[in-house]
N, CA, C and O atoms as a DFTB+ gen file, in Angstrom:
372 C
 N C O
     1  1      -1.638      -1.023     -16.570
     2  2      -2.566      -1.720     -15.705
     3  2      -2.062      -3.144     -15.460
     4  3      -1.749      -3.870     -16.404
     5  1      -1.987      -3.531     -14.200
     6  2      -1.500      -4.860     -13.841
     7  2      -2.585      -5.903     -14.097
     8  3      -3.774      -5.643     -13.918
     9  1      -2.153      -7.071     -14.514
    10  2      -3.091      -8.162     -14.761
    11  2      -3.436      -8.857     -13.457
    12  3      -2.628      -8.898     -12.529
    13  1      -4.654      -9.407     -13.393
    14  2      -5.090     -10.126     -12.199
    15  2      -4.354     -11.451     -12.111
    16  3      -4.108     -12.104     -13.125
    17  1      -4.004     -11.844     -10.891
    18  2      -3.371     -13.140     -10.653
    19  2      -4.136     -13.872      -9.562
    20  3      -4.756     -13.250      -8.699
    21  1      -4.087     -15.189      -9.608
    22  2      -4.717     -16.048      -8.610
    23  2      -3.770     -17.201      -8.309
    24  3      -2.960     -17.586      -9.152
    25  1      -3.875     -17.749      -7.100
    26  2      -3.113     -18.933      -6.723
    27  2      -4.117     -20.030      -6.402
    28  3      -5.041     -19.838      -5.612
    29  1      -3.915     -21.192      -7.038
    30  2      -4.849     -22.291      -6.820
    31  2      -4.204     -23.632      -7.102
    32  3      -3.005     -23.723      -7.363
    33  1      -5.031     -24.684      -7.043
    34  2      -4.566     -26.049      -7.247
    35  2      -5.175     -26.627      -8.518
    36  3      -6.310     -26.310      -8.874
    37  1      -4.411     -27.479      -9.198
    38  2      -4.889     -28.125     -10.412
    39  2      -5.918     -29.184     -10.022
    40  3      -5.629     -30.081      -9.231
    41  1      -7.118     -29.069     -10.583
    42  2      -8.183     -30.030     -10.333
    43  2      -8.211     -31.085     -11.436
    44  3      -8.389     -32.273     -11.167
    45  1      -8.031     -30.640     -12.682
    46  2      -8.093     -31.554     -13.817
    47  2      -7.057     -31.136     -14.852
    48  3      -6.796     -29.949     -15.051
    49  1      -6.477     -32.129     -15.502
    50  2      -5.481     -31.849     -16.526
    51  2      -5.602     -32.787     -17.697
    52  3      -4.595     -33.130     -18.317
    53  1      -6.812     -33.216     -18.019
    54  2      -7.025     -34.228     -19.052
    55  2      -6.832     -33.684     -20.465
    56  3      -6.369     -34.410     -21.344
    57  1      -7.175     -32.431     -20.696
    58  2      -7.105     -31.880     -22.048
    59  2      -5.688     -31.423     -22.397
    60  3      -4.871     -31.160     -21.514
    61  1      -5.413     -31.334     -23.694
    62  2      -4.101     -30.920     -24.167
    63  2      -3.924     -29.418     -23.986
    64  3      -4.752     -28.632     -24.447
    65  1      -2.838     -29.014     -23.312
    66  2      -2.500     -27.609     -23.057
    67  2      -3.567     -26.855     -22.270
    68  3      -3.617     -25.626     -22.324
    69  1      -4.418     -27.570     -21.541
    70  2      -5.474     -26.943     -20.748
    71  2      -5.537     -27.607     -19.383
    72  3      -5.500     -28.833     -19.274
    73  1      -5.633     -26.789     -18.344
    74  2      -5.827     -27.294     -16.984
    75  2      -6.975     -26.533     -16.337
    76  3      -7.273     -25.397     -16.706
    77  1      -7.614     -27.178     -15.367
    78  2      -8.653     -26.507     -14.594
    79  2      -8.080     -26.262     -13.212
    80  3      -7.652     -27.191     -12.527
    81  1      -8.076     -24.995     -12.811
    82  2      -7.487     -24.571     -11.542
    83  2      -8.606     -24.190     -10.586
    84  3      -9.485     -23.402     -10.936
    85  1      -8.576     -24.744      -9.388
    86  2      -9.557     -24.414      -8.358
    87  2      -8.968     -23.424      -7.372
    88  3      -7.915     -23.669      -6.784
    89  1      -9.654     -22.302      -7.196
    90  2      -9.214     -21.278      -6.243
    91  2     -10.265     -21.210      -5.137
    92  3     -11.428     -20.907      -5.403
    93  1      -9.862     -21.490      -3.905
    94  2     -10.803     -21.475      -2.793
    95  2     -10.769     -20.117      -2.092
    96  3      -9.726     -19.470      -1.996
    97  1     -11.941     -19.708      -1.607
    98  2     -12.069     -18.435      -0.908
    99  2     -13.187     -18.550       0.114
   100  3     -13.994     -19.477       0.050
   101  1     -13.241     -17.615       1.056
   102  2     -14.247     -17.647       2.112
   103  2     -15.345     -16.629       1.826
   104  3     -15.078     -15.478       1.481
   105  1     -16.599     -17.087       1.981
   106  2     -17.738     -16.187       1.841
   107  2     -18.411     -16.086       3.205
   108  3     -18.780     -17.098       3.800
   109  1     -18.565     -14.876       3.688
   110  2     -19.140     -14.661       5.001
   111  2     -20.640     -14.427       4.878
   112  3     -21.084     -13.645       4.037
   113  1     -21.426     -15.109       5.722
   114  2     -22.872     -14.931       5.723
   115  2     -23.222     -13.549       6.265
   116  3     -22.673     -13.107       7.274
   117  1     -24.146     -12.875       5.580
   118  2     -24.471     -11.495       5.960
   119  2     -25.165     -11.418       7.314
   120  3     -24.953     -10.463       8.060
   121  1     -25.980     -12.396       7.638
   122  2     -26.748     -12.345       8.886
   123  2     -26.008     -13.011      10.037
   124  3     -25.837     -12.418      11.102
   125  1     -25.564     -14.261       9.813
   126  2     -24.988     -15.043      10.898
   127  2     -23.470     -14.884      11.033
   128  3     -22.889     -15.366      12.005
   129  1     -22.826     -14.219      10.079
   130  2     -21.386     -13.930      10.116
   131  2     -20.519     -15.190      10.110
   132  3     -19.348     -15.140      10.486
   133  1     -21.090     -16.316       9.684
   134  2     -20.327     -17.556       9.586
   135  2     -19.709     -17.654       8.199
   136  3     -20.366     -17.371       7.197
   137  1     -18.442     -18.056       8.144
   138  2     -17.749     -18.167       6.868
   139  2     -17.909     -19.574       6.311
   140  3     -17.827     -20.562       7.040
   141  1     -18.140     -19.642       5.009
   142  2     -18.172     -20.936       4.328
   143  2     -17.171     -20.912       3.188
   144  3     -16.959     -19.880       2.551
   145  1     -16.556     -22.066       2.937
   146  2     -15.521     -22.161       1.927
   147  2     -16.162     -22.374       0.554
   148  3     -17.036     -23.227       0.397
   149  1     -15.730     -21.604      -0.426
   150  2     -16.221     -21.696      -1.794
   151  2     -15.059     -22.043      -2.711
   152  3     -13.899     -21.802      -2.375
   153  1     -15.376     -22.615      -3.880
   154  2     -14.358     -22.977      -4.860
   155  2     -14.762     -22.413      -6.212
   156  3     -15.859     -22.679      -6.702
   157  1     -13.875     -21.637      -6.807
   158  2     -14.084     -21.103      -8.153
   159  2     -13.129     -21.825      -9.092
   160  3     -11.942     -21.968      -8.801
   161  1     -13.666     -22.281     -10.230
   162  2     -12.845     -23.010     -11.202
   163  2     -12.486     -22.094     -12.358
   164  3     -13.347     -21.418     -12.922
   165  1     -11.206     -22.080     -12.705
   166  2     -10.708     -21.311     -13.834
   167  2     -10.110     -22.272     -14.854
   168  3      -9.370     -23.187     -14.490
   169  1     -10.427     -22.067     -16.129
   170  2      -9.815     -22.849     -17.203
   171  2      -8.590     -22.068     -17.660
   172  3      -8.701     -20.924     -18.099
   173  1      -7.418     -22.695     -17.553
   174  2      -6.164     -21.994     -17.832
   175  2      -5.362     -22.708     -18.911
   176  3      -5.452     -23.925     -19.075
   177  1      -4.580     -21.926     -19.639
   178  2      -3.725     -22.434     -20.704
   179  2      -2.370     -22.826     -20.124
   180  3      -1.728     -22.029     -19.439
   181  1      -1.936     -24.056     -20.400
   182  2      -0.637     -24.556     -19.950
   183  2       0.142     -24.987     -21.189
   184  3      -0.014     -26.110     -21.667
   185  1       0.969     -24.100     -21.701
   186  2       1.650     -24.305     -22.985
   187  2       2.524     -25.559     -23.001
   188  3       2.567     -26.261     -24.012
   189  1       3.213     -25.851     -21.915
   190  2       4.171     -26.956     -21.891
   191  2       3.587     -28.260     -21.349
   192  3       4.297     -29.264     -21.296
   193  1       2.321     -28.275     -20.946
   194  2       1.694     -29.453     -20.335
   195  2       2.498     -29.953     -19.139
   196  3       2.594     -31.161     -18.924
   197  1       3.072     -29.048     -18.365
   198  2       3.956     -29.437     -17.272
   199  2       3.223     -29.595     -15.935
   200  3       3.741     -30.254     -15.033
   201  1       2.046     -29.012     -15.790
   202  2       1.314     -29.088     -14.527
   203  2       0.488     -30.365     -14.461
   204  3      -0.115     -30.778     -15.452
   205  1       0.463     -30.990     -13.281
   206  2      -0.333     -32.195     -13.061
   207  2      -1.305     -31.964     -11.915
   208  3      -1.240     -30.942     -11.232
   209  1      -2.201     -32.914     -11.709
   210  2      -3.234     -32.775     -10.684
   211  2      -2.586     -32.618      -9.310
   212  3      -1.677     -33.368      -8.955
   213  1      -3.057     -31.646      -8.547
   214  2      -2.558     -31.411      -7.197
   215  2      -1.498     -30.342      -7.092
   216  3      -1.182     -29.901      -5.987
   217  1      -0.937     -29.910      -8.210
   218  2       0.098     -28.873      -8.176
   219  2      -0.494     -27.524      -7.786
   220  3      -1.616     -27.189      -8.167
   221  1       0.274     -26.764      -7.027
   222  2      -0.109     -25.396      -6.685
   223  2       0.488     -24.475      -7.735
   224  3       1.701     -24.478      -7.948
   225  1      -0.366     -23.675      -8.402
   226  2       0.098     -22.862      -9.523
   227  2      -0.337     -21.404      -9.370
   228  3      -1.294     -21.087      -8.664
   229  1       0.394     -20.539     -10.049
   230  2       0.049     -19.129     -10.160
   231  2      -0.492     -18.923     -11.566
   232  3       0.185     -19.230     -12.547
   233  1      -1.732     -18.395     -11.667
   234  2      -2.323     -18.139     -12.975
   235  2      -2.531     -16.642     -13.147
   236  3      -2.680     -15.904     -12.173
   237  1      -2.538     -16.208     -14.400
   238  2      -2.643     -14.794     -14.721
   239  2      -3.697     -14.597     -15.806
   240  3      -3.802     -15.398     -16.735
   241  1      -4.472     -13.530     -15.682
   242  2      -5.482     -13.214     -16.684
   243  2      -4.798     -12.799     -17.985
   244  3      -3.781     -12.106     -17.967
   245  1      -5.362     -13.227     -19.107
   246  2      -4.742     -12.958     -20.394
   247  2      -5.815     -12.859     -21.480
   248  3      -7.011     -12.895     -21.191
   249  1      -5.376     -12.735     -22.711
   250  2      -6.323     -12.659     -23.816
   251  2      -7.080     -13.975     -23.943
   252  3      -6.585     -14.998     -23.471
   253  1      -8.260     -13.993     -24.560
   254  2      -8.993     -15.250     -24.713
   255  2      -8.269     -16.223     -25.650
   256  3      -7.941     -15.878     -26.785
   257  1      -8.026     -17.435     -25.162
   258  2      -7.451     -18.494     -25.985
   259  2      -8.549     -19.292     -26.672
   260  3      -8.352     -19.795     -27.778
   261  1      -9.698     -19.412     -26.028
   262  2     -10.834     -20.145     -26.586
   263  2     -12.105     -19.596     -25.933
   264  3     -12.091     -18.526     -25.326
   265  1     -13.189     -20.337     -26.066
   266  2     -14.478     -19.883     -25.519
   267  2     -14.423     -19.675     -24.003
   268  3     -14.994     -18.714     -23.487
   269  1     -13.748     -20.563     -23.298
   270  2     -13.715     -20.475     -21.829
   271  2     -12.340     -20.147     -21.254
   272  3     -12.249     -19.785     -20.081
   273  1     -11.267     -20.262     -22.039
   274  2      -9.911     -20.030     -21.517
   275  2      -9.539     -18.562     -21.565
   276  3      -9.344     -17.994     -22.640
   277  1      -9.439     -17.941     -20.376
   278  2      -9.008     -16.546     -20.266
   279  2      -7.848     -16.382     -19.289
   280  3      -7.498     -15.257     -18.934
   281  1      -7.251     -17.479     -18.853
   282  2      -6.157     -17.468     -17.890
   283  2      -5.026     -18.329     -18.424
   284  3      -5.250     -19.210     -19.254
   285  1      -3.800     -18.074     -17.946
   286  2      -2.661     -18.908     -18.320
   287  2      -1.827     -19.206     -17.084
   288  3      -1.780     -18.412     -16.145
   289  1      -1.176     -20.350     -17.098
   290  2      -0.311     -20.754     -15.987
   291  2       1.010     -20.013     -16.126
   292  3       1.704     -20.152     -17.133
   293  1       1.356     -19.224     -15.110
   294  2       2.602     -18.462     -15.118
   295  2       3.744     -19.324     -14.581
   296  3       4.800     -19.430     -15.205
   297  1       3.518     -19.946     -13.405
   298  2       4.547     -20.809     -12.827
   299  2       3.922     -21.817     -11.879
   300  3       2.826     -21.615     -11.356
   301  1       4.640     -22.898     -11.675
   302  2       4.219     -23.932     -10.734
   303  2       4.920     -23.646      -9.413
   304  3       6.148     -23.681      -9.334
   305  1       4.138     -23.365      -8.379
   306  2       4.707     -22.999      -7.086
   307  2       5.129     -24.225      -6.281
   308  3       6.201     -24.237      -5.678
   309  1       4.277     -25.267      -6.273
   310  2       4.598     -26.511      -5.574
   311  2       4.248     -27.679      -6.476
   312  3       3.115     -27.801      -6.942
   313  1       5.219     -28.530      -6.717
   314  2       5.012     -29.704      -7.554
   315  2       4.652     -30.888      -6.663
   316  3       5.310     -31.125      -5.649
   317  1       3.606     -31.636      -7.038
   318  2       3.175     -32.800      -6.273
   319  2       3.494     -34.053      -7.084
   320  3       3.250     -34.106      -8.289
   321  1       4.044     -35.059      -6.405
   322  2       4.336     -36.326      -7.074
   323  2       3.015     -37.044      -7.330
   324  3       2.284     -37.346      -6.386
   325  1       2.701     -37.320      -8.596
   326  2       1.409     -37.861      -8.993
   327  2       1.171     -39.249      -8.403
   328  3       0.026     -39.586      -8.102
   329  1       2.231     -40.079      -8.225
   330  2       2.067     -41.406      -7.659
   331  2       1.612     -41.322      -6.206
   332  3       0.808     -42.139      -5.757
   333  1       2.127     -40.328      -5.465
   334  2       1.713     -40.154      -4.073
   335  2       0.240     -39.830      -3.973
   336  3      -0.441     -40.321      -3.073
   337  1      -0.269     -39.005      -4.888
   338  2      -1.676     -38.632      -4.870
   339  2      -2.536     -39.857      -5.122
   340  3      -3.543     -40.042      -4.439
   341  1      -2.171     -40.706      -6.084
   342  2      -2.936     -41.913      -6.382
   343  2      -2.907     -42.901      -5.223
   344  3      -3.932     -43.510      -4.916
   345  1      -1.757     -43.075      -4.572
   346  2      -1.657     -43.991      -3.453
   347  2      -2.523     -43.517      -2.301
   348  3      -3.189     -44.332      -1.662
   349  1      -2.533     -42.225      -2.020
   350  2      -3.350     -41.685      -0.938
   351  2      -4.829     -41.891      -1.220
   352  3      -5.591     -42.207      -0.306
   353  1      -5.248     -41.718      -2.460
   354  2      -6.654     -41.904      -2.803
   355  2      -7.051     -43.381      -2.689
   356  3      -8.168     -43.682      -2.269
   357  1      -6.165     -44.297      -3.051
   358  2      -6.471     -45.729      -2.949
   359  2      -6.584     -46.172      -1.498
   360  3      -7.371     -47.067      -1.191
   361  1      -5.820     -45.570      -0.608
   362  2      -5.886     -45.924       0.812
   363  2      -7.238     -45.507       1.400
   364  3      -7.754     -46.183       2.289
   365  1      -7.809     -44.414       0.922
   366  2      -9.085     -43.918       1.440
   367  2     -10.254     -44.807       1.017
   368  3     -11.290     -44.834       1.683
   369  1     -10.090     -45.529      -0.084
   370  2     -11.195     -46.344      -0.605
   371  2     -11.384     -47.611       0.185
   372  3     -12.272     -48.405      -0.125
């Protein structure tokens, strides 16, 4: 049986060996047929602490590591320079 995989972006990486990955998806309204964007957060295990905020990652379902961690980071698909993210946020303020 193949394990479930998801592709998402790192939302938070404050904890040691743990990242929070946001996976966005579309939910269609049953009556009006309008799609709205939803975000599901997954707590994932990052053994090497290599992922930072904004990175696009592939996560895979795995055995429970803790109370909420049931996913692990398989690979980083797109690496984002952390200084660029901070500069962009400061410009918006």
